[in-house]
TORMIGU-20778 format. One record per atom (N, C-alpha, C): residue number from 1; residue in three letters; y, z, x. Coordinates in Angstrom, 1 decimal. Layout:
// TORMIGU-20778
   nr  rest   north      up    east
  NUM   ala       Y       Z       X
...
//
This chain:
// TORMIGU-20778
   nr  rest   north      up    east
    1   unk  -115.6   -18.6   196.5
    1   unk  -115.8   -20.2   197.0
    1   unk  -114.6   -21.2   196.8
    2   unk  -114.6   -22.0   197.7
    2   unk  -113.2   -23.0   197.6
    2   unk  -113.8   -24.1   198.4
    3   unk  -112.8   -25.3   198.2
    3   unk  -113.1   -26.5   198.7
    3   unk  -113.0   -26.5   200.3
    4   unk  -112.3   -25.8   200.9
    4   unk  -112.2   -25.2   202.1
    4   unk  -113.6   -24.5   202.7
    5   unk  -114.2   -23.7   202.2
    5   unk  -115.1   -23.0   202.5
    5   unk  -116.4   -23.9   202.4
    6   unk  -116.5   -24.8   201.4
    6   unk  -117.7   -25.4   201.2
    6   unk  -117.6   -26.4   202.4
    7   unk  -116.6   -27.3   202.4
    7   unk  -116.5   -28.4   203.5
    7   unk  -116.7   -27.7   205.2
    8   unk  -116.2   -26.6   205.7
    8   unk  -116.5   -25.9   206.6
    8   unk  -117.7   -25.0   206.7
    9   unk  -118.4   -24.9   205.6
    9   unk  -119.8   -24.5   205.6
    9   unk  -119.2   -22.9   206.0
   10   unk  -118.5   -22.3   205.3
   10   unk  -118.3   -20.9   205.6
   10   unk  -118.8   -20.0   204.5
   11   unk  -119.7   -19.1   204.8
   11   unk  -120.4   -18.4   204.1
   11   unk  -119.7   -17.0   203.4
   12   unk  -119.5   -16.4   202.3
   12   unk  -118.9   -15.2   201.9
   12   unk  -119.4   -14.1   202.9
   13   unk  -120.5   -14.0   203.3
   13   unk  -120.7   -12.8   204.3
   13   unk  -119.9   -12.9   205.5
   14   unk  -119.4   -14.2   205.9
   14   unk  -118.6   -14.3   206.9
   14   unk  -117.1   -13.7   206.9
   15   unk  -116.8   -13.1   205.8
   15   unk  -115.3   -12.3   205.4
   15   unk  -115.5   -10.9   205.5
   16   unk  -116.4   -10.5   206.1
   16   unk  -116.5    -9.0   206.0
   16   unk  -116.2    -8.6   207.9
   17   unk  -115.2    -8.7   208.0
   17   unk  -115.1    -8.4   209.5
   17   unk  -114.1    -6.9   209.5
   18   unk  -112.9    -7.2   208.8
   18   unk  -112.1    -5.9   208.6
   18   unk  -111.4    -6.3   207.1
   19   unk  -111.2    -5.1   206.3
   19   unk  -110.6    -5.4   205.1
   19   unk  -110.2    -3.6   204.8
   20   unk  -109.1    -3.6   204.2
   20   unk  -108.4    -2.2   203.7
   20   unk  -107.5    -2.8   202.4
   21   unk  -107.4    -1.7   201.8
   21   unk  -106.1    -1.6   200.9
   21   unk  -105.7    -0.5   200.6
   22   unk  -104.5    -0.3   200.7
   22   unk  -103.7     1.2   200.2
   22   unk  -102.6     0.7   198.9
   23   unk  -103.0     2.0   198.3
   23   unk  -102.4     1.8   196.8
   23   unk  -101.6     3.1   196.3
   24   unk  -100.9     2.8   195.7
   24   unk   -99.7     4.0   194.9
   24   unk   -99.7     3.3   193.7
   25   unk   -99.8     4.4   192.6
   25   unk   -99.7     4.3   191.3
   25   unk   -98.6     5.2   190.8
   26   unk   -97.9     4.7   190.0
   26   unk   -97.2     5.8   189.1
   26   unk   -97.2     5.4   187.6
   27   unk   -97.1     6.7   187.1
   27   unk   -97.6     6.7   185.6
   27   unk   -96.3     6.2   185.0
   28   unk   -95.9     5.0   184.3
   28   unk   -94.8     4.8   183.4
   28   unk   -94.5     5.5   182.3
   29   unk   -95.4     5.3   181.3
   29   unk   -95.4     6.2   180.1
   29   unk   -97.0     7.0   179.9
   30   unk   -97.2     7.6   179.1
   30   unk   -98.7     8.4   179.0
   30   unk   -99.8     7.2   179.3
   31   unk  -100.8     7.5   179.7
   31   unk  -101.8     6.4   179.9
   31   unk  -101.6     5.1   180.3
   32   unk  -100.3     4.7   180.9
   32   unk  -100.1     3.3   181.3
   32   unk   -99.2     3.5   182.9
   33   unk   -99.9     3.1   183.7
   33   unk   -99.3     3.1   185.1
   33   unk   -99.1     1.6   185.7
   34   unk   -98.2     1.8   186.5
   34   unk   -97.9     0.8   187.4
   34   unk   -98.4     1.0   189.2
   35   unk   -99.2     0.0   189.5
   35   unk   -99.5     0.2   190.8
   35   unk   -99.2    -0.8   192.0
   36   unk   -99.0    -0.4   193.0
   36   unk   -98.5    -1.5   194.1
   36   unk   -99.5    -1.2   195.0
   37   unk  -100.3    -2.4   195.6
   37   unk  -101.2    -2.0   196.7
   37   unk  -101.0    -3.2   197.7
   38   unk  -101.1    -2.5   198.8
   38   unk  -100.9    -3.3   200.1
   38   unk  -102.2    -3.7   200.7
   39   unk  -102.6    -4.9   200.9
   39   unk  -104.0    -4.9   201.7
   39   unk  -104.0    -5.9   202.9
   40   unk  -105.1    -5.9   203.5
   40   unk  -105.5    -6.9   204.4
   40   unk  -106.6    -7.0   204.8
   41   unk  -107.2    -8.2   205.1
   41   unk  -108.4    -8.8   205.4
   41   unk  -108.6   -10.0   206.5
   42   unk  -109.6    -9.8   207.3
   42   unk  -109.8   -10.9   208.4
   42   unk  -111.0   -11.2   208.3
   43   unk  -111.2   -12.6   209.1
   43   unk  -112.2   -13.3   209.3
   43   unk  -112.4   -14.0   210.7
   44   unk  -113.1   -14.1   211.6
   44   unk  -113.1   -14.8   212.8
   44   unk  -114.7   -15.2   213.2
   45   unk  -114.7   -16.4   213.0
   45   unk  -116.3   -16.9   213.6
   45   unk  -116.3   -18.3   214.2
   46   unk  -117.4   -18.6   214.9
   46   unk  -117.3   -19.8   215.3
   46   unk  -118.3   -20.6   214.9
   47   unk  -118.3   -21.8   214.5
   47   unk  -119.1   -22.8   213.8
   47   unk  -119.4   -24.3   214.6
   48   unk  -120.6   -24.5   214.0
   48   unk  -121.1   -25.8   215.1
   48   unk  -121.4   -26.6   214.0
   49   unk  -120.9   -27.9   213.9
   49   unk  -121.3   -28.9   213.2
   49   unk  -121.9   -30.3   213.4
   50   unk  -122.8   -30.9   212.6
   50   unk  -123.5   -32.3   213.0
   50   unk  -123.1   -32.9   211.6
   51   unk  -122.7   -34.4   211.9
   51   unk  -122.4   -35.2   210.5
   51   unk  -121.3   -34.4   209.8
   52   unk  -120.2   -34.2   210.4
   52   unk  -119.3   -33.5   209.4
   52   unk  -118.3   -34.8   209.2
   53   unk  -118.0   -35.8   209.7
   53   unk  -117.4   -37.0   209.0
   53   unk  -118.3   -38.1   208.9
   54   unk  -118.9   -38.3   210.0
   54   unk  -119.7   -39.4   210.4
   54   unk  -121.0   -38.9   210.8
   55   unk  -122.2   -40.0   210.6
   55   unk  -123.5   -39.7   211.2
   55   unk  -123.3   -39.5   212.8
   56   unk  -124.1   -38.5   213.2
   56   unk  -124.2   -38.5   214.4
   56   unk  -123.0   -37.6   215.4
   57   unk  -121.9   -37.4   214.6
   57   unk  -120.6   -36.6   215.0
   57   unk  -120.9   -35.2   215.3
   58   unk  -120.1   -34.3   216.2
   58   unk  -120.4   -33.1   216.6
   58   unk  -119.0   -32.5   216.5
   59   unk  -119.1   -31.0   216.3
   59   unk  -117.9   -30.3   216.4
   59   unk  -118.1   -28.7   216.4
   60   unk  -117.4   -28.3   217.1
   60   unk  -117.4   -26.7   217.2
   60   unk  -116.0   -26.5   217.2
   61   unk  -115.7   -25.3   216.1
   61   unk  -114.6   -25.0   215.5
   61   unk  -114.6   -23.3   215.6
   62   unk  -113.6   -22.7   216.0
   62   unk  -113.3   -21.3   215.7
   62   unk  -112.6   -21.1   214.8
   63   unk  -112.6   -20.5   213.6
   63   unk  -112.1   -20.2   212.5
   63   unk  -111.4   -18.9   212.2
   64   unk  -110.2   -18.5   212.4
   64   unk  -109.8   -17.2   212.2
   64   unk  -108.5   -17.0   211.2
   65   unk  -109.3   -16.5   210.1
   65   unk  -108.3   -16.0   209.0
   65   unk  -107.9   -14.8   208.7
   66   unk  -106.8   -14.5   208.4
   66   unk  -106.0   -13.2   208.3
   66   unk  -105.1   -13.3   206.6
   67   unk  -105.4   -12.4   206.0
   67   unk  -104.8   -12.2   204.9
   67   unk  -103.9   -11.1   204.7
   68   unk  -102.6   -11.0   204.3
   68   unk  -101.7    -9.7   204.2
   68   unk  -101.4    -9.6   202.7
   69   unk  -101.4    -9.0   201.9
   69   unk  -101.0    -9.3   200.4
   69   unk  -100.6    -7.8   199.8
   70   unk   -99.7    -8.2   199.0
   70   unk   -99.0    -7.1   198.0
   70   unk   -99.3    -7.6   196.7
   71   unk   -99.9    -6.4   195.8
   71   unk  -100.4    -6.6   194.5
   71   unk   -99.9    -5.6   193.6
   72   unk   -99.6    -6.0   192.6
   72   unk   -98.7    -5.5   191.7
   72   unk   -99.6    -5.1   190.5
   73   unk   -99.9    -4.1   189.7
   73   unk  -100.8    -4.1   188.6
   73   unk  -100.2    -3.2   187.5
   74   unk  -100.4    -3.8   186.0
   74   unk  -100.1    -3.0   185.1
   74   unk  -101.4    -2.4   184.6
   75   unk  -101.6    -1.0   184.7
   75   unk  -103.0    -0.3   184.4
   75   unk  -102.8     0.6   183.0
   76   unk  -103.4     0.3   182.1
   76   unk  -103.8     1.1   181.0
   76   unk  -104.9     2.2   181.4
   77   unk  -105.0     3.4   181.0
   77   unk  -106.0     4.1   181.3
   77   unk  -106.5     4.8   180.1
   78   unk  -107.7     5.2   179.8
   78   unk  -108.4     5.8   178.7
   78   unk  -109.0     6.9   179.1
   79   unk  -108.8     8.0   178.9
   79   unk  -109.4     9.2   179.5
   79   unk  -110.5     9.7   178.8
   80   unk  -111.4    10.2   179.2
   80   unk  -112.8    10.6   178.9
   80   unk  -113.0    11.9   179.3
   81   unk  -112.7    12.9   178.4
   81   unk  -112.3    14.0   178.7
   81   unk  -111.3    14.7   179.7
   82   unk  -111.8    15.6   180.4
   82   unk  -110.6    16.3   181.2
   82   unk  -110.7    15.8   182.7
   83   unk  -111.9    15.4   183.3
   83   unk  -111.9    15.1   184.5
   83   unk  -112.4    13.1   184.9
   84   unk  -112.4    12.5   183.7
   84   unk  -112.7    11.2   183.9
   84   unk  -111.9    10.1   183.3
   85   unk  -111.7     8.8   183.9
   85   unk  -110.9     7.9   183.2
   85   unk  -111.3     6.5   183.5
   86   unk  -111.4     5.8   182.5
   86   unk  -111.5     4.5   182.5
   86   unk  -110.2     3.7   182.6
   87   unk  -110.1     2.7   183.3
   87   unk  -108.8     1.7   183.3
   87   unk  -109.1     0.4   183.8
   88   unk  -108.2    -0.5   183.3
   88   unk  -108.1    -1.7   183.4
   88   unk  -106.8    -2.2   183.9
   89   unk  -106.7    -3.4   184.5
   89   unk  -105.3    -3.8   184.7
   89   unk  -105.3    -5.2   185.3
   90   unk  -104.2    -5.9   185.0
   90   unk  -103.9    -7.4   185.5
   90   unk  -102.6    -7.2   186.1
   91   unk  -102.3    -8.2   187.0
   91   unk  -101.1    -8.4   187.8
   91   unk  -101.0    -9.6   188.8
   92   unk  -100.0    -9.6   189.5
   92   unk   -99.6   -10.7   190.4
   92   unk  -100.0   -10.4   191.7
   93   unk  -100.0   -11.5   192.6
   93   unk  -100.5   -11.1   194.2
   93   unk   -99.4   -12.0   194.9
   94   unk   -98.9   -11.4   195.9
   94   unk   -98.3   -12.4   197.1
   94   unk   -99.1   -12.3   198.2
   95   unk   -99.8   -13.5   198.7
   95   unk  -100.3   -13.5   200.0
   95   unk   -99.7   -14.3   201.1
   96   unk   -99.7   -13.5   202.3
   96   unk   -99.3   -14.2   203.5
   96   unk  -100.8   -14.6   204.2
   97   unk  -100.8   -15.8   204.7
   97   unk  -102.5   -16.2   205.3
   97   unk  -101.7   -17.0   206.5
   98   unk  -102.7   -16.2   207.7
   98   unk  -102.5   -16.9   209.1
   98   unk  -103.9   -17.4   209.0
   99   unk  -104.0   -19.0   209.3
   99   unk  -105.5   -19.6   209.4
   99   unk  -105.2   -20.3   210.7
  100   unk  -106.2   -19.9   211.5
  100   unk  -106.2   -20.8   213.0
  100   unk  -107.7   -21.3   213.2
  101   unk  -107.2   -22.7   213.4
  101   unk  -108.7   -23.3   213.8
  101   unk  -108.4   -24.1   215.1
  102   unk  -109.5   -23.9   216.0
  102   unk  -109.4   -24.1   217.3
  102   unk  -110.8   -24.6   217.5
  103   unk  -110.9   -26.0   218.2
  103   unk  -112.3   -26.2   218.6
  103   unk  -112.3   -27.9   219.5
  104   unk  -113.3   -28.6   219.3
  104   unk  -113.7   -29.7   219.4
  104   unk  -114.2   -30.8   218.7
  105   unk  -113.8   -31.8   218.5
  105   unk  -114.8   -32.8   217.8
  105   unk  -115.1   -34.0   218.4
  106   unk  -116.5   -34.5   218.4
  106   unk  -116.9   -35.5   219.1
  106   unk  -117.6   -36.6   218.3
  107   unk  -117.2   -37.8   218.8
  107   unk  -117.9   -39.1   217.8
  107   unk  -118.0   -40.3   219.0
  108   unk  -119.4   -40.5   219.3
  108   unk  -119.4   -41.7   219.9
  108   unk  -119.2   -41.5   221.7
  109   unk  -119.3   -40.1   222.0
  109   unk  -119.3   -39.6   223.3
  109   unk  -117.7   -39.5   223.8
  110   unk  -117.0   -39.6   223.0
  110   unk  -115.1   -39.4   223.2
  110   unk  -115.2   -38.0   222.1
  111   unk  -114.4   -37.1   223.0
  111   unk  -114.0   -36.0   222.1
  111   unk  -112.2   -35.7   222.2
  112   unk  -112.1   -34.9   221.2
  112   unk  -110.5   -34.5   221.1
  112   unk  -111.0   -33.0   220.9
  113   unk  -109.5   -32.5   221.5
  113   unk  -109.5   -30.8   221.2
  113   unk  -108.7   -30.5   220.1
  114   unk  -108.9   -29.8   219.1
  114   unk  -108.2   -29.4   218.1
  114   unk  -107.5   -27.9   218.0
  115   unk  -106.3   -27.6   218.0
  115   unk  -105.9   -26.3   218.0
  115   unk  -104.6   -26.1   217.0
  116   unk  -104.9   -25.7   216.0
  116   unk  -103.9   -25.3   214.8
  116   unk  -103.8   -24.3   214.5
  117   unk  -102.7   -23.7   214.1
  117   unk  -102.3   -22.4   213.3
  117   unk  -101.4   -22.6   212.6
  118   unk  -101.7   -22.2   211.3
  118   unk  -101.0   -22.2   210.1
  118   unk  -100.4   -20.8   209.3
  119   unk   -99.1   -20.8   209.3
  119   unk   -98.7   -19.7   208.3
  119   unk   -98.4   -20.0   207.0
  120   unk   -99.0   -19.7   206.2
  120   unk   -99.0   -20.2   204.6
  120   unk   -98.7   -18.7   203.7
  121   unk   -97.8   -19.0   202.8
  121   unk   -97.3   -18.1   201.7
  121   unk   -97.8   -18.6   200.3
  122   unk   -98.2   -17.7   199.5
  122   unk   -98.7   -18.2   198.5
  122   unk   -98.8   -17.1   197.0
  123   unk   -98.7   -17.5   196.1
  123   unk   -98.7   -16.8   195.0
  123   unk  -100.2   -16.2   194.0
  124   unk  -100.5   -15.5   193.5
  124   unk  -101.7   -15.5   192.9
  124   unk  -102.1   -14.3   191.2
  125   unk  -103.2   -14.3   191.0
  125   unk  -103.3   -13.3   189.9
  125   unk  -104.5   -12.7   190.2
  126   unk  -104.8   -11.3   189.5
  126   unk  -105.9   -10.6   189.5
  126   unk  -106.1    -9.9   188.3
  127   unk  -107.4    -9.5   188.0
  127   unk  -107.8    -8.2   187.0
  127   unk  -108.5    -7.3   187.9
  128   unk  -108.6    -6.2   187.3
  128   unk  -109.3    -5.1   187.8
  128   unk  -110.0    -4.2   186.7
  129   unk  -110.8    -3.5   186.9
  129   unk  -111.2    -2.3   186.2
  129   unk  -112.0    -1.4   186.8
  130   unk  -112.0    -0.2   186.5
  130   unk  -112.5     1.0   187.2
  130   unk  -112.6     2.2   186.6
  131   unk  -113.4     3.2   187.2
  131   unk  -113.4     4.4   186.7
  131   unk  -113.2     5.7   187.7
  132   unk  -112.2     6.6   187.2
  132   unk  -111.7     7.6   188.1
  132   unk  -112.0     8.8   187.7
  133   unk  -112.4     9.8   188.8
  133   unk  -112.9    11.2   188.4
  133   unk  -111.9    11.9   189.1
  134   unk  -111.2    13.0   188.5
  134   unk  -110.1    14.1   189.2
  134   unk  -110.8    15.1   190.1
  135   unk  -111.1    15.1   191.5
  135   unk  -111.7    16.3   192.2
  135   unk  -110.9    17.3   192.0
  136   unk  -109.3    17.3   192.1
  136   unk  -108.6    18.5   192.2
  136   unk  -107.3    18.2   191.3
  137   unk  -107.5    18.8   190.1
  137   unk  -106.3    18.7   189.4
  137   unk  -104.9    19.2   189.9
  138   unk  -104.9    20.4   190.4
  138   unk  -103.4    20.9   190.8
  138   unk  -103.4    21.3   192.2
  139   unk  -103.4    20.8   193.1
  139   unk  -103.3    20.9   194.6
  139   unk  -102.1    21.4   194.8
  140   unk  -100.9    21.3   194.0
  140   unk   -99.7    21.8   194.4
  140   unk   -99.8    23.3   194.2
  141   unk  -100.6    23.8   193.5
  141   unk  -100.7    25.4   193.5
  141   unk  -101.0    26.3   194.6
  142   unk  -101.7    25.4   195.5
  142   unk  -102.2    26.1   196.9
  142   unk  -101.5    25.3   198.1
  143   unk  -100.1    24.6   197.6
  143   unk   -99.6    23.9   198.7
  143   unk  -100.0    23.0   199.3
  144   unk  -100.9    22.2   198.8
  144   unk  -101.3    21.0   199.5
  144   unk  -100.9    19.9   199.5
  145   unk  -100.7    19.4   198.0
  145   unk  -100.2    17.8   197.5
  145   unk   -99.7    18.2   196.3
  146   unk   -98.6    17.5   195.7
  146   unk   -97.8    17.6   194.6
  146   unk   -98.4    16.7   193.4
  147   unk   -99.6    16.1   193.7
  147   unk  -100.4    15.4   192.7
  147   unk  -101.9    15.3   192.7
  148   unk  -102.6    15.1   191.4
  148   unk  -103.9    15.4   191.6
  148   unk  -104.6    14.5   192.5
  149   unk  -105.6    15.0   193.2
  149   unk  -106.5    14.0   194.1
  149   unk  -107.7    13.4   193.1
  150   unk  -108.1    12.3   193.2
  150   unk  -109.1    11.7   192.6
  150   unk  -109.9    10.9   193.4
  151   unk  -111.2    10.3   193.0
  151   unk  -112.1     9.6   193.5
  151   unk  -112.2     8.5   192.5
  152   unk  -112.2     7.1   193.0
  152   unk  -112.4     5.9   191.9
  152   unk  -113.4     4.8   192.4
  153   unk  -114.0     4.3   191.3
  153   unk  -114.9     3.1   191.8
  153   unk  -114.0     1.8   190.8
  154   unk  -113.9     0.8   191.9
  154   unk  -112.9    -0.1   191.1
  154   unk  -113.6    -1.2   191.4
  155   unk  -113.3    -2.3   190.5
  155   unk  -113.9    -3.8   190.7
  155   unk  -112.4    -4.7   190.7
  156   unk  -112.1    -5.5   191.2
  156   unk  -110.9    -6.4   191.6
  156   unk  -111.1    -7.7   191.7
  157   unk  -110.8    -8.6   190.7
  157   unk  -111.3   -10.2   190.9
  157   unk  -109.5   -10.5   191.3
  158   unk  -109.3   -11.5   192.3
  158   unk  -108.2   -12.2   192.4
  158   unk  -108.2   -13.4   192.9
  159   unk  -107.5   -14.4   192.2
  159   unk  -107.5   -15.8   192.5
  159   unk  -106.2   -16.1   192.9
  160   unk  -106.2   -16.6   194.3
  160   unk  -104.9   -16.9   195.2
  160   unk  -105.6   -18.2   195.9
  161   unk  -104.8   -19.2   195.7
  161   unk  -105.2   -20.8   196.2
  161   unk  -104.3   -21.0   197.0
  162   unk  -104.6   -21.2   198.4
  162   unk  -103.9   -21.7   199.5
  162   unk  -104.1   -23.4   199.5
  163   unk  -103.1   -24.2   199.3
  163   unk  -103.2   -25.4   199.2
  163   unk  -103.2   -25.9   200.7
  164   unk  -104.2   -26.9   200.8
  164   unk  -104.4   -27.7   202.4
  164   unk  -104.2   -26.8   203.6
  165   unk  -105.2   -25.7   203.4
  165   unk  -105.3   -24.6   204.5
  165   unk  -105.7   -25.5   206.0
  166   unk  -106.3   -26.6   206.0
  166   unk  -106.8   -27.4   207.0
  166   unk  -105.9   -28.6   207.2
  167   unk  -105.0   -28.6   206.5
  167   unk  -104.4   -30.3   206.7
  167   unk  -104.0   -30.6   208.0
  168   unk  -103.6   -29.9   209.1
  168   unk  -103.4   -30.7   210.5
  168   unk  -104.7   -30.9   210.9
  169   unk  -105.4   -30.2   210.9
  169   unk  -107.0   -30.1   211.6
  169   unk  -107.6   -31.5   211.0
  170   unk  -107.3   -31.8   209.8
  170   unk  -107.8   -33.0   208.9
  170   unk  -107.2   -34.2   209.5
  171   unk  -105.9   -34.1   209.6
  171   unk  -105.3   -35.1   210.1
  171   unk  -105.7   -35.6   211.6
  172   unk  -105.7   -34.3   212.3
  172   unk  -106.2   -35.2   213.9
  172   unk  -107.7   -35.8   213.8
  173   unk  -108.5   -35.3   212.9
  173   unk  -109.8   -35.9   212.8
  173   unk  -109.7   -37.5   212.3
  174   unk  -108.7   -37.5   211.4
  174   unk  -108.5   -38.6   210.8
  174   unk  -107.7   -39.9   211.5
  175   unk  -106.9   -39.2   212.4
  175   unk  -106.2   -40.1   213.4
  175   unk  -107.3   -40.5   214.7
  176   unk  -108.2   -39.5   215.0
  176   unk  -109.1   -39.8   215.9
  176   unk  -110.1   -40.8   215.2
  177   unk  -110.7   -40.5   214.3
  177   unk  -112.0   -41.4   213.6
  177   unk  -111.5   -42.6   212.7
  178   unk  -110.3   -42.5   212.2
  178   unk  -110.2   -43.7   211.6
  178   unk  -110.2   -43.4   210.0
  179   unk  -110.8   -42.1   209.7
  179   unk  -111.4   -41.7   208.4
  179   unk  -110.1   -41.5   207.7
  180   unk  -110.3   -41.4   206.1
  180   unk  -109.2   -40.8   205.4
  180   unk  -109.8   -39.7   204.7
  181   unk  -110.2   -38.6   205.3
  181   unk  -110.5   -37.3   204.5
  181   unk  -109.1   -36.7   204.2
  182   unk  -109.4   -36.2   202.9
  182   unk  -108.2   -35.2   202.4
  182   unk  -108.2   -33.7   202.9
  183   unk  -107.2   -33.1   202.7
  183   unk  -107.1   -31.6   203.1
  183   unk  -107.8   -30.7   202.3
  184   unk  -108.4   -29.4   202.3
  184   unk  -109.0   -28.7   201.7
  184   unk  -108.1   -27.4   201.1
  185   unk  -108.3   -27.0   200.0
  185   unk  -107.7   -25.8   199.5
  185   unk  -108.6   -24.7   199.8
  186   unk  -108.0   -23.4   200.0
  186   unk  -108.8   -22.2   200.4
  186   unk  -108.6   -21.0   199.1
  187   unk  -109.4   -20.5   198.6
  187   unk  -109.2   -19.4   197.8
  187   unk  -109.3   -18.2   198.8
  188   unk  -108.4   -17.6   198.6
  188   unk  -108.4   -16.4   199.6
  188   unk  -108.5   -15.0   198.9
  189   unk  -108.2   -14.7   197.5
  189   unk  -108.1   -13.7   196.7
  189   unk  -109.7   -13.2   196.5
//
């Protein structure tokens, strides 16, 4: 939830278009790993508004948000027998966000066309926790891979704030209407 999503009435379920993360972890010392993760998520949806700035105004806006990120995590592990591990971690994130907003804004029978695309870079933090189960301890013995194969369940919470994600769109609306709206921050993590 963020100032941006509240103002533009974007719901969390609107952010389920495309998402993936690829991670690599290396053990630093016994039971302590360093993980590098590269991820991507995307959302694109068209929204219609009434009374966005003033009573009786109307707007239709296509919002396209794309995030590419790199996360680095320090992860201590707690073995539970020979096949299970609990782990937790904290770390930093670097995000590239591409935000595009295109549409129209109408007030009093007059309309303007809005089309802005922003490339934004920001840093954030995250915490994670999970459970891993080893499926195949020594696949190298069979010439398949040189590391164990595991399945894991993980929860990750990231806090990454992009300041003024809609700054140029708001400037256009302010210029057209004479309003003095401020831009809105977007939490992308």
